[in-house]
TORVEX-965345 format. One line per field, with one value per residue (C-alpha): residue number from 1; residue in one letter; x, y, z. Coordinates in Angstrom, 2 decimals, decimal comma. Each point is the difference from the previous one (the first is absolute). Example, Ala and Ser with C-alpha at 12.3 -4.5 7.8 and 13.67 -1.06 7.14 Angstrom:
<pts>
pos = [1|2]
code = [A|S]
X = [12,30|1,37]
Y = [-4,50|3,44]
Z = [7,80|-0,66]
</pts>
This chain:
<pts>
pos = [1|2|3|4|5|6|7|8|9|10|11|12|13|14|15|16|17|18|19|20|21|22|23|24|25|26|27|28|29|30|31|32|33|34|35|36|37|38|39|40|41|42|43|44|45|46|47|48|49|50|51|52|53|54|55|56|57|58|59|60|61|62|63|64|65|66|67|68|69|70|71|72|73|74|75|76]
code = [M|N|N|N|Y|V|Y|N|N|L|S|P|K|K|Y|E|L|I|G|V|V|Q|H|Y|G|E|S|S|M|S|G|H|Y|V|A|Y|C|K|S|K|F|D|N|N|W|Y|K|F|N|D|S|I|V|T|K|V|N|S|N|E|M|Y|T|C|G|I|P|Y|L|L|F|Y|H|K|M|K]
X = [-2,66|-0,13|3,54|-1,04|0,13|3,22|3,31|2,56|3,53|1,15|-2,06|-0,78|-2,60|0,73|-2,74|0,10|-2,04|-2,41|-2,62|-0,49|-3,03|0,27|-2,72|0,12|-2,37|-1,07|-2,07|-0,89|-3,56|1,49|3,15|1,35|1,62|2,78|1,56|3,48|0,39|2,87|-0,62|0,89|0,41|2,48|1,24|-0,70|-2,18|-3,08|-2,18|-3,79|-1,65|-3,74|-0,10|3,73|2,68|3,66|3,28|2,10|3,34|-0,18|1,49|-3,09|-2,38|2,57|0,14|-3,66|-1,75|-0,71|-1,18|-3,52|0,20|2,94|-0,32|2,68|0,70|1,80|3,00|0,93]
Y = [-18,34|3,72|1,33|3,16|-2,00|-1,93|1,12|0,66|-0,26|2,17|2,97|-0,27|2,33|2,22|1,04|2,66|-0,33|3,01|-1,22|-2,12|-0,73|-1,46|-1,51|0,13|-2,12|-3,63|-0,66|1,55|0,64|2,20|2,16|2,92|0,69|2,50|0,89|1,02|1,71|1,42|3,32|0,44|3,78|0,12|-3,68|-0,21|-2,54|1,14|-2,06|0,20|-0,79|1,11|3,73|0,52|-0,08|0,25|-0,13|-3,06|-1,47|-2,99|-2,25|0,37|-1,97|-2,95|-0,32|0,70|-3,11|-2,50|1,48|-1,01|1,49|1,13|2,28|0,30|2,12|-1,33|2,11|0,95]
Z = [-22,39|0,12|-0,30|1,86|3,35|-0,79|1,56|-2,72|0,89|-2,90|1,40|3,65|1,34|2,88|2,52|2,81|3,14|0,20|2,54|3,00|2,13|3,46|2,05|3,87|1,80|0,60|-3,20|-3,23|1,52|2,72|0,33|-1,67|-3,36|-0,70|-3,35|-0,86|-3,51|-1,77|-1,72|-3,54|0,54|2,73|0,16|3,82|1,84|1,89|2,42|-0,45|3,39|-0,30|-0,43|1,19|-2,65|1,16|-1,93|1,19|-0,43|-2,44|2,64|2,22|-2,35|0,17|3,70|1,09|-0,91|-2,65|-3,53|-1,03|-3,51|-2,08|-2,99|-2,69|-3,07|-3,04|-0,76|-3,47]
</pts>
């Protein structure tokens, strides 16, 4: 077994959520995707909806639907 993928209680890893993709529609073949990403420059969340980018409150991404993809960054 590769120890890089085993949880070690002596040194637990911490991860920070930095991106969320949400799908709106009835199937993966139709609908619309919206991405929420946390900026490493100003620590704010932004919504990417086609050509429109808006700053959002982090609570908005938790209340607007079911996430399709989540992206995490391993903390040091």
